[in-house]
Structure formats: structure tokens, C-alpha cells
TORKEPA-244865 format. One line per 2 residues: number of its first residue (from 1); their letters; for each residue x negated, y negated, z negated of N, C-alpha, C. Coordinates in nm, 3 decimals. Each point is the difference from the previous one (the first is absolute). Layout:
residues N
NUM> A> X Y Z X Y Z X Y Z; ...
end
This chain:
residues 228
1> MT> 3.059 -0.285 2.497 -0.076 -0.097 -0.086 0.046 0.017 -0.136; -0.100 -0.031 -0.082 0.035 0.008 -0.157 0.051 -0.134 -0.052
3> HP> 0.100 0.011 -0.056 0.073 -0.126 -0.053 -0.078 -0.056 -0.114; -0.010 -0.133 -0.014 -0.097 -0.056 -0.113 0.055 0.034 -0.142
5> YN> 0.148 0.025 -0.007 0.035 0.045 -0.126 -0.011 0.130 -0.051; -0.062 0.079 0.098 -0.033 0.135 -0.031 -0.139 0.032 -0.033
7> ES> -0.101 -0.103 0.030 -0.125 0.006 -0.022 -0.048 -0.002 -0.150; -0.086 0.072 -0.040 -0.043 0.011 -0.131 -0.061 -0.140 -0.059
9> PV> 0.034 -0.046 -0.100 -0.068 -0.128 -0.037 -0.152 -0.001 -0.042; -0.026 0.138 -0.028 -0.154 0.035 -0.044 -0.063 0.076 0.087
11> NP> -0.117 -0.043 0.048 -0.070 0.077 0.113 -0.034 0.136 -0.077; 0.023 0.108 0.079 -0.023 0.145 -0.061 -0.148 0.018 -0.003
13> LP> -0.044 0.070 -0.107 -0.135 0.033 -0.028 -0.035 0.127 0.067; -0.126 0.029 0.056 -0.028 0.122 0.049 -0.010 0.109 -0.121
15> PA> 0.058 0.111 0.020 0.015 0.108 -0.101 -0.134 0.010 -0.090; -0.105 -0.002 0.058 -0.130 0.028 -0.083 -0.019 -0.115 -0.101
17> VL> 0.027 -0.117 0.031 -0.021 -0.131 -0.064 0.105 0.012 -0.111; 0.123 0.044 0.032 0.100 -0.006 -0.103 -0.032 0.115 -0.115
19> VM> -0.034 0.108 0.051 -0.043 0.116 -0.102 -0.107 -0.043 -0.085; -0.102 -0.058 0.053 -0.118 -0.031 -0.076 0.061 -0.130 -0.112
21> FL> 0.081 -0.084 0.056 0.057 -0.100 -0.088 0.082 0.055 -0.124; 0.081 0.103 0.044 0.085 0.049 -0.096 -0.090 0.095 -0.100
23> VL> -0.089 0.065 0.042 -0.088 0.084 -0.107 -0.078 -0.111 -0.102; -0.055 -0.096 0.059 -0.053 -0.113 -0.091 0.102 -0.048 -0.084
25> TA> 0.113 -0.027 0.049 0.113 -0.054 -0.079 0.045 0.083 -0.117; 0.022 0.136 0.037 0.052 0.089 -0.103 -0.099 0.014 -0.103
27> VE> -0.138 0.004 0.027 -0.094 0.004 -0.112 0.002 -0.118 -0.096; 0.005 -0.121 0.057 0.003 -0.129 -0.081 0.128 -0.006 -0.078
29> VA> 0.121 0.037 0.064 0.125 -0.016 -0.062 0.004 0.102 -0.132; -0.057 0.120 0.028 0.003 0.106 -0.091 -0.094 -0.051 -0.131
31> LL> -0.116 -0.046 0.030 -0.092 -0.055 -0.099 0.056 -0.121 -0.077; 0.063 -0.099 0.072 0.058 -0.108 -0.061 0.132 0.050 -0.082
33> LG> 0.068 0.094 0.020 0.122 0.036 -0.081 -0.073 0.083 -0.121; -0.102 0.069 0.023 -0.056 0.081 -0.106 -0.067 -0.099 -0.107
35> SR> -0.063 -0.116 0.042 -0.066 -0.093 -0.082 0.100 -0.068 -0.091; 0.117 -0.012 0.055 0.113 -0.054 -0.071 0.093 0.092 -0.103
37> GI> -0.039 0.124 0.012 0.071 0.092 -0.076 0.122 0.054 0.061; 0.024 -0.042 0.117 0.138 0.033 0.069 -0.006 0.162 0.035
39> IG> -0.108 0.043 0.048 -0.013 0.149 0.033 -0.120 0.050 -0.068; -0.014 0.136 -0.011 -0.113 0.067 -0.056 -0.032 -0.006 -0.129
41> GP> 0.073 -0.064 -0.093 -0.016 -0.013 -0.150 -0.124 -0.063 -0.033; -0.062 0.002 -0.110 -0.107 -0.086 -0.054 -0.112 0.035 0.074
43> GA> -0.032 0.108 0.043 -0.118 0.044 0.067 -0.011 -0.081 0.135; 0.105 -0.047 0.063 -0.007 -0.050 0.127 -0.060 -0.141 0.005
45> IG> -0.020 -0.055 -0.120 -0.078 -0.124 -0.013 -0.148 0.016 0.045; -0.042 0.119 -0.005 -0.136 0.033 0.033 -0.027 0.057 0.132
47> WR> 0.113 0.006 0.082 -0.007 0.059 0.132 -0.106 -0.066 0.095; 0.004 -0.133 0.009 -0.089 -0.068 0.099 -0.144 0.031 -0.036
49> IG> -0.035 -0.014 -0.130 -0.134 0.031 -0.047 -0.046 0.134 0.043; 0.099 0.083 -0.025 -0.036 0.157 0.034 -0.020 0.020 0.141
51> LI> 0.067 -0.076 0.074 0.007 0.037 0.158 -0.130 -0.078 0.050; -0.039 -0.107 -0.061 -0.126 -0.077 0.041 -0.112 0.098 -0.023
53> EE> -0.012 0.059 -0.123 -0.105 0.097 -0.029 0.001 0.114 0.083; 0.106 0.053 0.043 0.008 0.127 0.072 -0.014 -0.015 0.154
55> YG> 0.049 -0.126 0.045 0.014 -0.017 0.157 -0.068 -0.111 0.038; -0.064 -0.080 -0.082 -0.084 -0.129 0.037 -0.120 0.041 0.045
57> FS> -0.068 -0.095 0.087 -0.131 0.047 0.042 -0.116 -0.071 -0.080; -0.096 0.100 -0.044 -0.099 -0.052 -0.089 -0.149 0.022 0.063
59> PK> -0.062 -0.105 0.043 -0.137 0.005 0.040 -0.088 0.100 -0.080; 0.010 -0.004 -0.133 -0.070 0.105 -0.081 0.017 0.154 0.046
61> VM> 0.140 0.016 0.021 0.021 0.144 0.049 -0.055 0.025 0.125; 0.007 -0.102 0.099 -0.052 0.024 0.132 -0.144 0.030 -0.025
63> MW> -0.082 -0.082 -0.052 -0.130 0.024 -0.013 -0.027 0.133 -0.073; 0.082 0.039 -0.087 -0.026 0.135 -0.060 0.011 0.109 0.108
65> MV> 0.105 -0.020 0.090 0.011 0.120 0.108 -0.135 -0.018 0.087; -0.019 -0.108 0.024 -0.141 -0.024 0.098 -0.123 0.073 -0.058
67> DT> -0.020 -0.040 -0.132 -0.112 0.054 -0.074 0.000 0.157 -0.023; 0.110 0.047 -0.027 0.007 0.143 -0.042 0.044 0.081 0.134
69> GQ> 0.022 -0.064 0.112 0.045 0.078 0.111 0.136 0.087 -0.027; 0.084 -0.051 -0.101 0.116 0.072 -0.011 0.119 -0.094 0.031
71> YP> 0.108 0.043 0.084 0.089 -0.085 0.028 0.151 0.069 -0.027; 0.028 0.022 -0.115 0.137 0.040 -0.033 0.114 -0.077 0.037
73> LQ> 0.106 0.084 0.037 0.112 -0.076 0.061 0.059 -0.093 -0.116; -0.002 0.023 -0.109 0.045 -0.082 -0.108 -0.062 -0.141 0.006
75> HL> -0.119 -0.015 0.062 -0.068 -0.130 0.010 0.000 -0.056 0.141; 0.011 0.093 0.101 0.009 -0.035 0.138 0.133 -0.075 0.020
77> KR> 0.112 0.067 -0.065 0.116 -0.056 0.030 0.010 -0.147 -0.037; -0.086 -0.057 -0.079 0.004 -0.148 -0.049 -0.011 -0.095 0.112
79> FI> -0.074 0.054 0.102 -0.020 -0.091 0.135 0.132 -0.045 0.065; 0.097 0.097 -0.006 0.138 -0.033 0.060 0.119 -0.009 -0.101
81> TY> -0.044 0.026 -0.133 0.126 -0.031 -0.096 -0.015 -0.137 -0.047; -0.111 -0.057 -0.028 -0.024 -0.142 -0.061 0.081 -0.104 0.058
83> PF> 0.043 0.001 0.138 0.090 -0.104 0.052 0.118 -0.004 -0.049; 0.057 0.124 -0.065 0.145 -0.012 -0.057 0.004 -0.027 -0.135
85> IH> -0.105 -0.028 -0.070 0.006 -0.042 -0.138 -0.055 -0.143 -0.009; 0.081 -0.087 -0.069 -0.037 -0.144 -0.027 -0.016 -0.043 -0.133
87> GS> -0.073 -0.105 -0.025 -0.022 -0.025 -0.136 0.128 -0.071 -0.074; 0.098 -0.053 0.077 0.134 -0.050 -0.054 0.102 0.003 0.119
89> FT> 0.117 -0.032 -0.041 0.102 -0.004 0.093 -0.012 -0.111 0.113; -0.069 -0.116 -0.053 -0.012 -0.120 0.086 -0.112 0.038 0.100
91> HG> -0.094 0.067 -0.068 -0.126 0.042 0.094 0.038 0.066 0.118; 0.100 0.099 -0.031 0.061 0.094 0.105 0.079 -0.081 0.106
93> IF> 0.085 -0.097 -0.061 0.098 -0.065 0.091 -0.089 -0.081 0.111; -0.100 -0.062 -0.030 -0.088 -0.079 0.105 -0.048 0.098 0.113
95> AM> -0.044 0.117 -0.054 -0.061 0.090 0.103 0.098 0.053 0.088; 0.133 0.014 -0.064 0.120 0.062 0.095 0.043 -0.113 0.092
97> VI> -0.014 -0.116 -0.033 0.047 -0.120 0.092 -0.085 0.000 0.131; -0.131 0.018 -0.026 -0.105 0.005 0.098 0.024 0.126 0.099
99> LL> 0.023 0.123 -0.087 0.021 0.098 0.072 0.122 0.017 0.105; 0.113 -0.066 -0.063 0.127 -0.015 0.107 -0.017 -0.091 0.105
101> AM> -0.065 -0.107 -0.024 -0.026 -0.106 0.122 -0.096 0.053 0.098; -0.118 0.026 -0.046 -0.112 0.052 0.082 0.034 0.136 0.057
103> GK> 0.054 0.087 -0.076 0.038 0.142 0.042 0.090 -0.001 0.106; 0.115 -0.092 0.009 0.092 0.001 0.107 -0.061 -0.043 0.121
105> IV> -0.099 -0.102 -0.003 -0.052 -0.050 0.129 -0.099 0.107 0.058; -0.073 0.068 -0.102 -0.104 0.094 0.052 0.084 0.133 0.049
107> AE> 0.093 0.039 -0.065 0.060 0.119 0.045 0.079 -0.029 0.136; 0.068 -0.103 0.018 0.059 -0.013 0.115 -0.074 -0.025 0.126
109> AM> -0.135 -0.061 -0.021 -0.095 -0.030 0.099 -0.098 0.127 0.031; -0.031 0.065 -0.109 -0.104 0.109 0.024 0.067 0.142 -0.002
111> GQ> 0.117 0.018 -0.093 0.064 0.118 -0.017 -0.014 0.025 -0.149; 0.095 0.090 -0.042 -0.001 0.040 -0.147 -0.100 0.068 -0.044
113> LA> -0.069 0.091 0.079 -0.120 0.082 -0.028 -0.110 -0.101 -0.029; -0.016 -0.102 0.085 -0.111 -0.095 -0.027 0.020 -0.071 -0.132
115> FV> 0.123 -0.036 -0.025 0.038 -0.070 -0.127 -0.065 0.083 -0.119; 0.042 0.152 0.002 -0.054 0.083 -0.106 -0.140 0.010 -0.010
117> TL> -0.055 0.016 0.116 -0.146 0.004 0.018 -0.073 -0.119 -0.066; 0.040 -0.117 0.052 -0.064 -0.122 -0.062 0.003 -0.012 -0.138
119> FF> 0.118 0.027 -0.041 0.034 -0.012 -0.156 -0.105 0.086 -0.078; 0.001 0.129 0.029 -0.090 0.097 -0.067 -0.134 -0.019 0.024
121> AG> -0.048 -0.036 0.124 -0.137 -0.027 0.040 -0.054 -0.136 -0.093; 0.082 -0.087 -0.007 -0.039 -0.106 -0.061 -0.006 0.021 -0.166
123> SI> 0.082 0.076 -0.038 -0.004 0.047 -0.157 -0.114 0.080 -0.023; -0.045 0.095 0.085 -0.104 0.087 -0.017 -0.127 -0.078 -0.004
125> MG> -0.025 -0.057 0.123 -0.121 -0.084 0.015 -0.016 -0.107 -0.098; 0.116 -0.061 -0.045 -0.009 -0.107 -0.110 -0.056 0.071 -0.124
127> AV> 0.047 0.126 -0.038 -0.041 0.059 -0.118 -0.141 0.036 0.009; -0.043 0.052 0.114 -0.145 0.058 0.020 -0.111 -0.128 -0.025
129> VF> 0.043 -0.118 0.060 -0.086 -0.120 -0.010 -0.006 -0.055 -0.133; 0.123 0.006 -0.068 0.019 -0.060 -0.138 -0.077 0.092 -0.092
131> GL> -0.010 0.143 0.025 -0.070 0.089 -0.069 -0.155 -0.018 0.015; -0.045 -0.020 0.116 -0.140 -0.031 0.021 -0.049 -0.124 -0.050
133> VI> 0.086 -0.100 -0.006 -0.054 -0.137 -0.047 0.003 -0.031 -0.153; 0.114 0.052 -0.055 0.030 -0.025 -0.135 -0.076 0.088 -0.085
135> DR> -0.086 -0.057 -0.094 -0.086 0.086 -0.090 0.051 -0.004 -0.130; 0.115 -0.048 -0.030 0.039 0.002 -0.132 0.138 0.061 -0.015
137> PA> 0.058 0.033 -0.124 0.118 0.060 -0.020 0.112 -0.078 0.070; 0.068 0.049 0.085 0.128 -0.065 0.063 0.083 0.090 0.065
139> IL> 0.131 -0.042 0.026 0.104 0.082 0.023 0.053 -0.074 0.156; 0.015 0.071 0.110 0.051 -0.068 0.112 0.156 0.066 0.014
141> MG> 0.103 -0.078 0.002 0.131 0.031 0.014 0.071 -0.085 0.103; 0.125 0.032 0.044 0.075 -0.078 0.079 -0.025 0.018 0.150
143> AY> 0.106 -0.045 0.074 0.020 0.022 0.136 -0.077 -0.107 0.083; -0.081 -0.085 -0.068 -0.055 -0.113 0.086 -0.097 0.035 0.090
145> PG> -0.102 0.077 -0.025 -0.090 0.047 0.122 0.089 0.037 0.120; 0.085 0.101 -0.022 0.073 0.041 0.103 0.095 -0.097 0.086
147> AY> 0.037 -0.097 -0.082 0.084 -0.120 0.050 -0.082 -0.095 0.070; -0.131 -0.014 -0.050 -0.090 -0.079 0.069 -0.050 0.054 0.142
149> AL> -0.004 0.134 0.016 -0.029 0.079 0.115 0.093 -0.031 0.095; 0.144 -0.030 -0.050 0.105 -0.031 0.099 -0.007 -0.145 0.043
151> IG> -0.065 -0.076 -0.076 -0.029 -0.143 0.040 -0.103 0.003 0.102; -0.094 0.100 -0.034 -0.113 -0.004 0.101 0.062 0.040 0.135
153> GF> 0.095 0.103 0.005 0.065 0.041 0.139 0.077 -0.104 0.043; 0.084 -0.092 -0.076 0.073 -0.133 0.048 -0.115 -0.091 0.066
155> TY> -0.098 -0.013 -0.072 -0.112 -0.091 0.039 -0.048 0.040 0.148; -0.026 0.132 0.016 -0.056 0.043 0.130 0.116 -0.032 0.115
157> LL> 0.133 0.037 -0.034 0.088 -0.042 0.100 0.008 -0.152 0.032; -0.024 -0.082 -0.111 0.026 -0.124 0.034 -0.134 -0.054 0.089
159> WL> -0.119 0.064 -0.039 -0.114 -0.020 0.051 0.007 0.022 0.150; 0.056 0.111 0.052 0.021 0.036 0.129 0.094 -0.090 0.080
161> KL> 0.106 -0.051 -0.074 0.098 -0.071 0.052 -0.057 -0.141 0.016; -0.074 -0.049 -0.077 -0.068 -0.134 0.018 -0.084 -0.004 0.108
163> GA> -0.083 0.107 0.012 -0.088 0.022 0.111 0.049 0.006 0.125; 0.121 0.051 0.003 0.078 0.022 0.151 0.048 -0.139 0.034
165> VG> 0.030 -0.080 -0.093 0.052 -0.133 0.042 -0.108 -0.111 0.011; -0.115 0.054 -0.031 -0.128 -0.097 0.010 -0.008 -0.096 -0.120
167> ES> 0.068 0.025 -0.122 -0.019 -0.070 -0.114 -0.114 0.043 -0.086; -0.055 -0.079 -0.094 -0.090 0.046 -0.093 0.038 0.096 -0.082
169> QL> -0.081 0.129 0.012 0.039 0.104 -0.071 -0.037 -0.001 -0.148; -0.069 -0.098 -0.043 -0.031 -0.014 -0.138 0.120 -0.033 -0.090
171> RA> 0.093 -0.054 0.059 0.139 -0.024 -0.053 0.059 0.127 -0.060; -0.041 0.115 0.043 0.072 0.139 -0.026 -0.060 0.024 -0.149
173> FQ> -0.115 -0.072 -0.031 -0.050 0.045 -0.143 0.067 -0.105 -0.115; 0.091 -0.101 0.044 0.041 -0.083 -0.105 0.059 0.058 -0.106
175> MI> 0.104 0.119 0.020 0.057 0.045 -0.108 -0.110 0.075 -0.101; -0.099 0.066 0.044 -0.082 0.074 -0.099 -0.094 -0.113 -0.075
177> GF> -0.024 -0.093 0.076 -0.078 -0.129 -0.064 0.077 -0.045 -0.120; 0.131 -0.014 0.031 0.087 -0.075 -0.103 0.007 0.086 -0.109
179> LL> 0.032 0.131 0.011 0.020 0.100 -0.108 -0.126 0.021 -0.072; -0.117 -0.009 0.059 -0.124 0.012 -0.067 -0.028 -0.133 -0.088
181> GI> 0.020 -0.095 0.061 0.005 -0.139 -0.063 0.079 0.004 -0.132; 0.126 0.058 0.007 0.092 -0.011 -0.119 -0.070 0.097 -0.099
183> QL> -0.056 0.116 0.033 -0.058 0.075 -0.086 -0.121 -0.043 -0.075; -0.078 -0.076 0.076 -0.118 -0.088 -0.056 0.056 -0.099 -0.108
185> LF> 0.098 -0.070 0.044 0.065 -0.096 -0.087 0.034 0.066 -0.134; 0.078 0.112 0.000 0.045 0.056 -0.125 -0.119 0.065 -0.072
187> GL> -0.102 0.045 0.076 -0.123 0.047 -0.062 -0.053 -0.113 -0.095; -0.024 -0.121 0.057 -0.051 -0.114 -0.073 0.083 -0.034 -0.117
189> IF> 0.107 0.017 0.011 0.102 -0.048 -0.112 0.010 0.115 -0.098; 0.034 0.122 0.036 0.029 0.094 -0.096 -0.100 0.100 -0.014
191> GS> -0.117 -0.009 0.075 -0.120 0.097 -0.011 -0.006 0.084 0.132; -0.114 0.042 0.023 -0.026 0.078 0.128 0.060 0.149 -0.007
193> NP> 0.061 0.047 0.105 0.070 0.117 0.000 -0.079 0.083 0.128; -0.069 0.109 -0.020 -0.091 0.063 0.100 0.095 0.070 0.112
195> DW> 0.130 0.005 -0.046 0.097 0.051 0.110 -0.007 -0.042 0.143; -0.036 -0.146 0.001 -0.016 -0.049 0.133 -0.108 0.062 0.089
197> IA> -0.078 0.083 -0.054 -0.100 0.078 0.082 0.069 0.102 0.079; 0.099 0.081 -0.074 0.079 0.096 0.070 0.092 -0.070 0.098
199> DL> 0.063 -0.109 -0.041 0.092 -0.065 0.101 -0.066 -0.041 0.117; -0.115 -0.065 -0.008 -0.068 -0.047 0.123 -0.044 0.119 0.091
201> TG> -0.045 0.117 -0.082 -0.023 0.112 0.075 0.103 0.056 0.086; 0.121 -0.003 -0.070 0.113 0.047 0.062 0.041 -0.062 0.128
203> FV> -0.014 -0.159 -0.010 0.023 -0.074 0.123 -0.108 0.026 0.099; -0.119 0.012 -0.013 -0.101 0.037 0.103 0.018 0.128 0.057
205> TG> 0.053 0.110 -0.086 0.041 0.130 0.051 0.111 -0.009 0.104; 0.108 -0.079 -0.041 0.112 -0.015 0.068 -0.020 -0.054 0.139
207> FI> -0.080 -0.104 -0.005 -0.042 -0.073 0.133 -0.073 0.085 0.085; -0.093 0.064 -0.045 -0.097 0.091 0.083 0.084 0.119 0.058
209> AS> 0.088 0.065 -0.097 0.070 0.110 0.043 0.105 -0.019 0.086; 0.049 -0.129 0.011 0.107 -0.044 0.101 -0.055 0.006 0.142
211> VA> -0.123 -0.018 0.009 -0.062 0.000 0.135 0.051 0.140 0.070; 0.003 0.110 -0.090 0.035 0.130 0.072 0.148 0.036 -0.005
213> LV> 0.065 -0.064 -0.108 0.142 0.033 -0.014 0.087 -0.107 0.094; -0.020 -0.105 0.024 0.078 -0.093 0.086 0.008 0.059 0.129
215> PG> 0.112 0.004 0.070 0.003 0.035 0.134 -0.090 -0.086 0.091; -0.090 0.068 0.070 -0.078 -0.063 0.089 -0.124 -0.071 -0.058
217> GF> -0.006 0.027 -0.139 -0.099 -0.080 -0.084 -0.132 0.009 0.065; -0.059 0.113 0.036 -0.133 0.009 0.051 -0.015 -0.078 0.135
219> RH> 0.091 -0.002 0.083 0.001 -0.059 0.122 -0.006 -0.153 -0.020; 0.075 -0.053 -0.091 0.003 -0.140 -0.036 -0.134 -0.033 -0.049
221> LI> -0.046 0.068 -0.088 -0.152 -0.026 -0.074 -0.099 -0.005 0.138; -0.005 0.113 0.069 -0.106 0.002 0.111 0.014 -0.120 0.085
223> GR> 0.122 -0.034 0.043 0.015 -0.114 0.100 -0.040 -0.124 -0.080; 0.025 -0.012 -0.125 -0.051 -0.134 -0.082 -0.161 0.006 0.017
225> IR> -0.050 0.104 -0.032 -0.145 0.009 -0.004 -0.065 -0.038 0.146; 0.056 0.047 0.097 -0.050 -0.012 0.125 0.021 -0.155 0.041
227> RD> 0.114 -0.081 -0.040 0.015 -0.137 0.021 -0.088 -0.069 -0.059; -0.044 0.048 -0.124 -0.097 -0.078 -0.078 -0.150 0.013 0.046
end
């Protein structure tokens, strides 16, 4: 038996979640230090803007690719690089908190491959829908669509659990309802931000994809449909 004094006070994170968190943290710490002149010299103050321009997702660029039929790697990469660039250190911190909390649950329940799949599927689909809907100059950045995809995965797990014990499965959507409500409130106070389109798309993508990724997901879904 493991002695209580030998147990770790912190629950270990799945390696994939830890690596993703460390990459996001490294980028934000470097940009923060650069903006304060601690590293990189005077030019480091513009690092964040330069990265946003180079790696952020632009609907204008996506529509250019669709219209011309040209898909250069320098622009395709934006679909998977924009989650690692945030508008500010604070902007990044909140995304990382969601990633750690939801990522741990999803990775432990579905597996680390499912965690990575949900994060990038949500990020990509969030960018695609954002690019199709937004018809004005805008830049999508940040890990939020991927993080919301993890919330979608968590919601599906909770949806299954509530169904199994005979409770109302609508309760599973309380978290996403609360988060969208907060975004709406901030939008009314500080002005609307179209990023919620990508976030909501990420959530829906994560919820739907979890049907295939969670162990026995299709079986649970088919059983639920038959009971209804």
C-alpha cells in the first residue's frame, strides 16, 4: 500500500496536456519578457504583433485561398498556429486554465490522442466557420476554440453520465451556457467580439467528435436513441 506521506500533493497531468500547456506558457512568458525589455532587445516589444500577423488566422486570407484555389503552406499553417498566439498575457492565462482543467478530464477519460484530436479539430473548425461568417477585417487568435472543444468533450462525458443515472441531461450544458452568458455580458459592456463564433463552433465540434472518441460512444448513443 502507498503511504499517504509519499503521495503527490498534486494530481499528475497526462503528458499530452502538460506538453500543450508548457508550449503555450513558453510563448506567453517569452512575449511578456520581451515586451518588458528583459530579453530580445528593443525589437522584442513588437514580437507579439509580428507573431499575430504571421501566425494569426485571417478570414480575408482564407477567402483569398478559396477564391484563387491556391493553398500555400504559409497560410494553411494559420489553422493550427493561431491557438498558440494570444492578444495579451492575460488573454492566454484564461485559455490555459481551461486547457488544464478540461484537458485533464478529457485525456484521462478518452485518452491523450483524443485530447489532441479534440483541441486541433475544434481549433480548425472554429477558424473555418469564423472565416466563412466574418466579412470584415479580423484576426482570430488564442487557444479558446480548442479549449471550448475540450469543454464539448467534457459536456458529452457528463451527458452520458447523467443519462446513465436517469437525471436530466440538459444539466450537462450548464457550463457552456454560463460561459456564453459571460461572453454576452462582456460584449454588451465592452463591445461585441466575433471570436465567440469560433468558440461556439469549437464546442459543437468537440461535443460531436466525442461520440466517436469516447470509449463505447457509438454504443451509448445508439442505446439512447433506441430508448427514446
